[in-house]
N, C-alpha and C positions, 0 to 999 in steps of 0.2 A: 778105304780110300777110293777104290774103283766105283763104289756106289755114288760117291759125291762127284766124281768125274763124269759119270753118265748123266747125273742130274744136271750138272753144269752145262753139258753139251746140249741137252734137251731145252733147257731154259734159254740158252743163247740162240738156238735155232728158232724157237717159237716166239721169242720176244726181242729180237735184235732191234736196237734203237727204240726200245719201249714200244715196239709194234705188236699189239695184240689183235688189232683190227686191221685188215689188209688196206694198204694205201690205194688211193684212186686219184690220179692226176686230173682226169677228165670228169670230175664230179659235177661240173656245170651242166653236163648233158644227162645226168641221172641223179637229181638231188635226193631221191628217196634212199639212196645208199647212205646218206649223211643224216637225213631228217625224215622220219616217218610222217611228219605233218604235211609233207608235200605229196603224199599218196592221193592220186586222183585229181591233182591240180592242173594237169594238161588238158588240152581240148581234143585229145585223141588217146588211143591206147598204145603205148610203146612196149615192144618186146625187145629187150636188149641183151646181147651176149658180149661179155667183156673178158679179155684175157690179158694178164699182166705177168711179165717175167722180170723180176727185180734182181739187180746186181748180177748181170750176165757174167759167167765164168767164175763167180764166187761159189766155193763149195757149199752145198746145202742152202743156196739162196731161195727166197720165197717165190712160189709160183701160185697164181690165183686165177680161178675161173668163176664167173658169176653169170647167172641167168636170172633176169628180173622182168617183171611186168606189173603194171597197175593201171587203174582207170576209174572213171567216175561211176557211181551207182546212184541213180536218181539225180537230184539237183544239188545235194549237199554232202553226200557221202563219197568216200573213196575207198577202194579195196585193192590190195596187191600182195605180191610176195617175191621172195628172192631165194634161189638155191645157190649155194656157194661151196667151193672146194678150195682150201688153202693149205698148201704144202710148204713146209720149211724144214730142211734136213730130214730127220727120221720122223718128224711130227706132222700129223695131218689133222685139219679141222674140216669136217664136212657137216653141212646143216641146212636148215631152212628158216626163213623169217616169214611170218604172216602178219601183214600190216593193215590197219584200218585208220581212217581219218574222217573227221567232220569239219566242214568248211563253213565258217560264219561269215555272213554279210556284214560289212562295217559301214556301208553307205547305201543310199537309195539307188544309185546308178550301178551298184555291184562292181565297182572298179577296185575296191579294196576288200581283200578277203583274208581270213585268218584260219589256218588249218591246224586242228588239234589232233595229233596222231598217237596211236598206241600200237605197239607190235610185240609179238611173242616170238621167241627164237628157240630152236632145238639144235644143239651142237653135239656131234659125236667126235670126241677127241681120241685119236689113235696113234700108236707108236709102231713103226716098222722096225722090228728087232733085227731084221737082216741087214739094215743099214747102219747098225751100231757096231763099232769096232772096239775091242778091248785087248789089253796086253796078255791077259790070262784066258786060257780056254775054259769054257763052262763057268764063266763068271757068275756068281750067285745073284748079282744085280740084274742079270738078264734072265736067269732061270726062275727068279721069283715071279715073273709074269707081270702083266699089265692089265689094269681095269679100264677097258675101253667103254666108258660110260656115256650115256646120253645126258647132257646137261641142259636144262631149260633156263631161260632168262627172259628179260623184258626190256623194251626200248620205248622212249617217249620223245615227242617233238612238237614244237610250236613253230609254224611256218607262215609268215606274212608275205603277201604279194600284192603289188599294184599293177593291174593289167598284166601285160607281158614285159613290163619295164623294170620295176624295182622289186627286190625280194630281200628278206632277212629271216633268220630262224635260229632257235636255240634247241638243242636236242641232247639226249643222254642215252648211252648204250650200256648194257650189262647192269641194269638197276639192281637185280637180285643178288648177284655175286654168290651164287650157290656153290659151296665148296664140295669138291670131290677128291677122294684119294685115287689118283689116276695110275700110280705106279706100284702099289702093293708091296712096298718095302716094309721092313719090320717097324720102322718109325714112319707113320703116315706122312705123305708129302702131298699137301693140298695145292692145287693149281687153279685158282679161280680166275676168270676173266675180270679184270679190274674195271670199275666204272670209268667211262670215257665221255667227256662233254665236248660239244661242238657249238661254235657260233659261225653261221654262214650269212654273208650279206653281199649284195652287189646291185648293179644297175646296168641296163642296156641303153646306151646312148645312140641316137640317130644322127648320123653325119651326112646329111643330104638324102637324096632319094635312093641311092644304091648302096651306101656304106653304113656300117654300124660298128659300135665298139661295146664289147661286154667286159666289164670290170668287176672283179669280185675279190673277196678275202675269205679265208677259212682259218679259224683258230681251233686247235684241238688240244684238250687238256686231259691227260691220263691221271687219274686220282693217285696221289702219293708219289708220282714220278716226275713227269715233265710236261712242258707246254710247247707247242709248235704252231707256227702260222704259215699260211700260203698267201701269196699275192699273184693274181692272174689277170692278164689282159688279152682279149681275143678280138682281132679285126675281122669283120664279116662283110662279104660282098654279095648283095642281092639275096641274102638268106640262103645262098647256095654253096659258097666256099668260105672257109675261115682259116686263119693263120694266127697263132698267138704264142705267148710265152708265160711261164709261171716260175715263181721263186719260192722254194720251201726252205724256211730258215734253218741254216746249219746242216742241210741235207742235200739239196739238189736244185739245179736250174733245169726247167723242162721246156720243150718246144712242141707245140701242138699244131696239127693240120687236119683238115677234114672237109666233108662236103655233104650235100643233100641231093639226091636224085630220085624224084618222085616220092614214094613212101619209104625209101631207104635212106638212112643216115649212117655215116661211118666216120671214124676218127682214129687218129694215131698220135701217140705222145712218146717222146724220147726224153728220159731223165738223165742229165749229166750229173754224176755224183760229186758232191763237194767235200764229203767227209773222208776220213782216211781209207775207207773201203774202196775209193777210186783207184788206189794203187793195186788192187787185186781184182777189180771187176771192169766191165765195159759198159757201165750204165744200165738203165732199165728201159724196157719196151712195154707199151700198153696199147691195145687196139680194141675198139668196140664196133659192133655192127647192130643197127637198130632197124626194126621194121615197124612202121606206124600204121595202125588200123583205125578206121572210122575218122580219118582226118578231114576236117572241113576244107573245101577249096577256097583259098584266100582270094581268088578272083571272082567268086560267086557274088560277093557283096557289090561288085561293080556292075552287075547285070541289071539293066533298067527294069525288067518285069519283076525282079525280086524287090523292087522299091516302088511298086505301083501305088502305094498309099502315101507316097512322099512326092514333093516337087522335084522333078528330075531336071538336072542341069547338064547340057552337053559338054560342059567343061571337063577336060580330062585332068 
């Protein structure tokens, strides 16, 4: 019986609310976490560090750290990667994603592009035995040991974008679903990461010279289990400050705030939990800090001598 209790605690800690891939409320600021087809799609090289603490005060609640970067290689290729550490109860997932994408031109003006991305991942699944509690000392379920194995997998994504305005994409994570006996019990207990599918879409609306509105939706479907969707709207002022809100069906309402200062971009999100876990937690916190390299100066195109082969108008 103790063996099954331990297995149950590990499964609940690692997959609460069908969560096998860490949540990310501010996905609009790092689409590659959702879709590898977006690798190299930006006009600069972002290096982003993300920290998320989910369900504060809830015992064994998930904590995630992510370091990611990507950029264009030549005119059509993109390359990047992600290092992640995801802890939930006694379970820890640590690994790396290596992503590549090829961006197709869909029109002569190069306004419409389609990114085809493929990524490989290597995940080390570990169990902290010291954090497991049992009623019996020297429980054989603990003494049996654990196979902390490296599990490879693959991700795929198709990402369409129209300039810096519209975007849409379909992606799949954990395509291989390679099974591993992680717990070394007498009866093998395989714990594969189940395939997860995403649809991401949105549009950036211009509301005058200084204001903008980013609207998006994210649909996540975990194979054989559940489907979840997000709706997000973010108001932007002069591309420097933003404030927004997001609704995750059956799970949380989130509030987002952030800003841009030179090559630095930062954001914070607070998730107010709507499920029964709200009775035991104080919501979730997520923060990211991004440093942007090789970013083009948006004002450079307004400089007359950069347009010397065109007719220059003094009109501002």
